[in-house]
C-alpha positions in Angstrom: 11.5 -13.4 -9.2 14.5 -14.9 -10.9 15.6 -13.6 -14.4 17.9 -15.2 -16.3 18.8 -12.1 -18.0 19.9 -10.2 -15.4 23.7 -10.0 -14.5 24.5 -10.5 -10.9 27.9 -8.9 -9.6 29.7 -9.5 -6.2 31.1 -6.7 -5.1 33.8 -6.3 -2.4 35.2 -3.5 -1.2 37.7 -1.9 1.7 36.2 1.8 3.1 38.4 4.2 4.6 38.0 2.9 8.2 37.8 -0.4 7.7 40.1 -3.2 5.4 39.5 -6.7 4.2 39.8 -9.1 7.3 42.0 -11.3 7.7 40.1 -14.4 6.9 39.2 -12.7 4.0 35.9 -10.8 4.0 35.2 -7.0 2.9 33.8 -4.7 5.3 31.8 -3.4 2.2 29.9 -6.3 0.3 27.0 -6.4 -2.2 25.4 -7.3 -5.1 25.0 -5.4 -8.6 22.1 -6.1 -10.7 21.7 -5.1 -13.9 19.9 -6.2 -17.7 22.1 -8.0 -19.8 21.0 -6.4 -22.7 21.9 -2.7 -21.9 24.2 -0.3 -20.0 22.3 1.7 -17.4 22.8 5.1 -16.7 20.6 5.1 -13.3 21.0 2.9 -10.2 19.6 2.3 -6.9 21.4 1.4 -3.7 19.6 -0.1 -1.1 21.2 -0.7 2.5 19.8 -1.2 6.3 21.6 -0.8 9.4 22.1 -4.9 10.2 19.9 -6.6 7.8 21.9 -8.3 4.4 20.4 -6.6 1.6 22.7 -7.8 -1.1 20.0 -10.2 -2.3 16.8 -7.4 -2.0 14.1 -8.7 -3.4 13.3 -5.6 -5.7 16.6 -5.9 -7.3 15.9 -7.8 -10.5 12.6 -6.3 -10.8 14.5 -3.2 -11.2 17.6 -4.1 -13.1 14.6 -5.7 -15.7 13.4 -2.2 -16.0 16.3 -1.0 -17.2 17.6 0.7 -13.7 20.6 -0.8 -11.9 20.5 -2.1 -8.5 23.4 -2.3 -5.6 22.3 -4.5 -2.6 24.9 -3.2 -0.5 26.2 -4.2 3.2 27.8 -2.3 5.6 30.7 -3.8 8.1 27.7 -4.1 10.1 25.5 -6.5 8.6 25.0 -9.2 11.4 26.5 -6.7 14.0 24.0 -4.5 14.9 25.5 -4.2 18.7 28.6 -2.9 17.3 27.0 -0.2 14.9 28.6 2.9 14.6 26.2 5.6 12.4 29.4 7.7 11.4 31.3 4.5 9.9 28.2 3.4 8.3 27.3 6.1 6.4 31.4 6.4 5.0 30.4 2.6 3.5 27.1 3.7 1.9 29.2 6.1 0.2 31.8 3.4 -1.0 29.2 2.1 -2.8 28.3 5.0 -4.4 30.9 6.0 -5.8 31.4 2.5 -7.0 28.4 3.1 -9.0 29.6 6.4 -10.4 33.5 5.6 -10.9 33.2 1.7 -11.8 30.2 1.5 -13.4 29.5 5.1 -15.1 26.0 5.7 -13.2 24.9 8.9 -13.8 22.2 8.9 -11.7 22.1 7.4 -8.0 18.7 6.9 -5.9 18.8 5.9 -2.5 16.3 2.9 -1.3 15.6 3.4 2.4 13.3 0.1 2.8 11.9 -0.5 6.4 14.9 0.5 9.1 16.8 1.7 6.1 14.5 4.4 5.7 16.1 6.8 8.5 19.5 5.3 7.6 19.4 6.1 4.0 18.1 9.5 4.9 20.9 10.0 7.4 23.4 9.3 4.5 22.0 12.0 2.0 21.2 14.5 5.1 25.3 14.5 5.8 26.2 14.3 2.5 24.8 17.9 1.8 24.9 19.2 4.9 27.6 17.8 7.6 26.2 17.4 10.4 26.0 13.8 12.1 29.0 13.4 14.8 30.6 10.9 16.4 29.6 9.1 19.5 31.0 10.9 23.0 34.8 10.6 23.3 35.5 8.9 19.9 37.3 10.4 16.7 35.1 10.9 13.8 35.1 8.3 11.0 37.8 9.5 8.1 35.6 10.7 5.1 32.5 11.3 7.1 32.8 15.0 5.6 33.6 13.7 2.1 30.6 11.7 0.8 29.0 12.0 -2.5 25.2 12.7 -2.7 23.0 10.8 -4.5 20.3 12.4 -6.6 16.8 11.0 -5.5 15.6 9.2 -1.9 12.6 6.7 -1.8 11.6 5.5 1.3 9.6 1.8 1.6 7.8 0.6 4.7 9.6 2.9 6.6 9.6 4.0 10.2 10.6 7.4 11.5 14.0 5.6 13.1 15.0 3.3 15.3 14.5 5.1 18.5 11.0 5.3 17.7 9.8 2.1 16.0 11.6 0.7 19.4 9.5 2.9 21.7 6.2 2.6 19.7 6.4 -1.6 20.2 8.2 -1.6 23.7 5.9 -3.2 26.0 5.3 -0.1 28.8 4.4 -3.0 31.4 7.8 -4.0 32.1 8.8 -2.7 35.5 12.2 -4.5 35.8 14.6 -4.8 32.9 16.4 -7.4 34.5 13.2 -9.6 35.1 11.4 -11.0 32.3 8.0 -11.3 33.7 7.8 -8.4 36.0 4.8 -6.7 34.8 2.4 -3.7 35.6 -0.8 -5.0 35.5 -2.4 -1.5 34.7 -0.3 -1.1 31.7 -0.5 -4.6 30.4 -1.5 -4.7 27.0 -2.3 -8.3 27.1 -4.3 -8.0 30.4 -8.0 -8.3 28.9 -9.2 -5.9 31.3 -7.5 -3.3 29.4 -8.8 -4.1 26.0 -8.4 -4.5 22.9 -10.2 -2.2 22.7 -8.0 0.4 24.2 -9.7 3.5 24.7 -7.8 6.9 24.7 -7.0 7.0 28.5 -5.3 3.9 28.2 -3.4 4.6 25.1 -2.2 7.6 26.5 -1.0 6.5 29.5 0.4 3.8 27.5 2.4 5.9 25.1 3.8 7.8 27.8 5.1 4.7 29.7 6.7 3.5 26.7 8.6 6.8 26.4 9.7 6.6 30.0 11.0 2.9 29.7 13.3 4.4 27.0 14.3 7.3 28.8 15.3 5.1 32.0 17.2 2.6 29.8 19.1 5.5 28.4 19.5 6.8 32.2 20.6 3.7 33.3 23.0 3.0 29.8 25.2 6.4 30.7 25.5 5.4 34.3 26.7 2.0 34.0 28.9 3.5 31.1 30.7 5.7 33.2 31.5 3.1 35.7 32.7 0.1 33.5 34.8 2.5 32.0 36.0 4.0 35.2 37.2 -0.1 35.8 38.7 0.0 32.6 36.1 -1.8 30.6 34.8 -0.1 27.2 31.4 -1.4 27.1 29.4 -4.1 28.2 26.3 -6.4 26.2 22.8 -6.0 28.1 19.4 -7.2 26.7 16.0 -5.3 25.9 12.9 -7.5 26.3 9.7 -7.6 25.2 9.4 -5.4 22.2 6.5 -6.6 20.5 3.2 -4.7 22.3 2.3 -1.8 19.9 -0.9 -1.5 20.8 -1.7 -1.0 17.4 -0.7 -4.7 16.6 -3.2 -5.8 19.4 -5.9 -3.8 18.3 -6.9 -2.9 14.4 -9.5 -0.1 15.5 -6.3 2.3 16.4 -5.0 3.5 12.9 -6.8 1.2 10.9 -5.4 -0.6 7.6 -5.8 -3.5 5.6 -3.6 -5.1 8.1 -4.9 -8.1 9.8 -5.6 -8.4 13.5 -3.4 -9.2 16.2 -0.4 -9.8 14.1 3.5 -8.7 14.3 6.6 -9.3 12.2 7.1 -12.2 14.3 3.5 -13.4 14.4 1.0 -12.8 17.5 2.1 -10.4 19.7 1.1 -11.9 23.0 3.6 -14.7 22.0 6.2 -12.7 19.8 6.6 -10.2 23.6 7.3 -13.3 25.5 10.1 -14.7 23.1 13.6 -13.9 23.2 13.4 -12.2 19.2 13.1 -8.5 19.1 14.8 -5.4 17.9 17.4 -4.3 20.7 17.6 -7.5 22.2 21.3 -7.9 22.0 22.6 -4.3 22.6 25.9 -2.8 24.1 26.0 0.2 26.6 27.2 2.3 23.7 25.1 0.8 20.8 21.9 1.8 23.0 23.2 5.3 23.0 23.6 5.5 19.5 21.1 3.4 18.2 18.0 3.2 20.1 17.8 6.4 22.5 15.1 8.9 22.0 17.2 11.3 23.8 20.8 11.2 21.7 20.9 8.5 18.9 21.1 10.0 15.4 19.4 7.4 14.1 16.1 9.3 14.0 14.6 10.0 10.8 13.5 13.6 11.0 16.7 15.5 11.8 18.0 13.7 8.3 15.1 14.8 6.3 14.6 17.9 6.5 18.0 18.4 5.0 16.9 16.6 2.1 15.9 18.4 -1.0 16.7 16.4 -3.7 13.2 14.6 -5.2 11.6 12.0 -2.9 9.1 8.9 -3.4 7.2 7.7 -0.1 5.6 4.2 -0.7 3.3 3.0 2.1 2.1 -0.5 2.2 -1.4 -1.0 3.6 -1.4 -4.1 5.3 2.0 -3.6 7.3 2.0 -4.7 10.7 4.3 -2.9 11.9 4.8 0.5 9.7 1.5 2.8 9.6 0.2 5.3 7.4 1.1 7.9 10.0 4.5 6.7 9.7 4.7 7.4 6.1 3.1 11.0 6.5 5.3 11.8 9.2 8.3 10.7 6.6 6.5 12.7 3.9 6.1 15.5 5.6 9.5 16.2 7.5 11.2 16.1 3.9 12.7 18.9 2.8 12.4 18.6 -0.6 9.4 20.6 -2.5 9.6 18.1 -5.4 8.1 14.5 -2.8 5.0 12.0 -3.7 3.4 9.8 -1.1 1.8 6.6 -2.3 0.2 3.5 -1.1 0.1 -0.1 -2.4 -2.2 -2.9 -0.9 0.5 -5.1 0.7 2.0 -6.6 3.5 5.8 -5.0 4.8 7.6 -7.5 2.1 5.1 -6.7 -0.8 5.0 -10.4 -1.1 1.4 -10.4 -2.2 0.7 -11.2 -5.6 1.5 -8.4 -8.3 3.0 -6.0 -5.2 6.5 -6.0 -5.9 5.7 -5.4 -10.1 3.5 -2.6 -8.9 6.0 -1.2 -6.9 8.9 -1.7 -9.5 6.4 -0.1 -12.1 6.0 3.2 -9.7 9.8 3.8 -8.8 10.3 3.3 -12.5 7.9 5.7 -13.3 9.1 8.2 -10.6 12.3 8.0 -11.9 11.5 8.1 -15.3 9.8 11.5 -15.2 12.6 12.8 -13.7 15.8 11.4 -15.4 15.0 9.0 -18.0 16.3 5.9 -18.1 18.3 5.3 -21.2 
């Protein structure tokens, strides 16, 4: 959607823990969208762990409805392997302060889209109840204890956190993290002897092995970090392979929805799982512990969601091939708010089916209007 009546303004700002780079780029960047013919009092802000949300597909739709939209990026856009949660939260706070202090916005709504669901939950939770801590051996980010809280929270096609979605998608049959083809045939999702369809016993064994794989990588990362630091190194990179292997991607009878069968975000799971593309494909020891580890990462949504008491809206996409209704229900149930709403739209993860983005914008705008108004 391209609307000539929408004003788009580039915003580049410093953070309390990062300044403008020598090449000129600011650590915090985004695009502010607003209607040409009226000054908004309500704005949404959307941020992701590392994906560029400055031109988020919902921005013009909301601006056309009188709700400004700041597609916002932290310093970690495109640099997931360097991600530090406390610094990212400070960068999000920069955007919220700009909305209030520069644009005069009275009501700020967080949009947690996809992976941004747990990130924006972490922001709001820490703004109202300081609990996020830095990685071991690091100082907390300056400004972490002074984040301005938002007024509302929206989760859209969101999963319950980075460690959770990675583990749900991990290939449980991997037997050697350094060997791309080493596989346990009894746990091989793509061995026709096992399914699809997959019986309950196989799924239970598979899910247990996925958790064990995450924990084993964490064990290794902890030991390896101690080893390299003992030799004077600060960190080291490594690769996590085969992360397109959630049984629900292959077997549509597991948690049935309107999603196409045998598909994931990267295409056919069998092929995608054997490609070099996938979440957590490029890690450092420190980013694994802080981003992907079930045991340690603070990027899991539930510890944040139960601290959120502002009005909240959870939107599920019923054709989504990577996020499922149980994820939306888990987020909804974990929210501490008593004013919360759960709904579903018959569309894919990016709301690309005809009319889906309009329906989503209308749903959010009506939810906002009932609580805060837009003028």
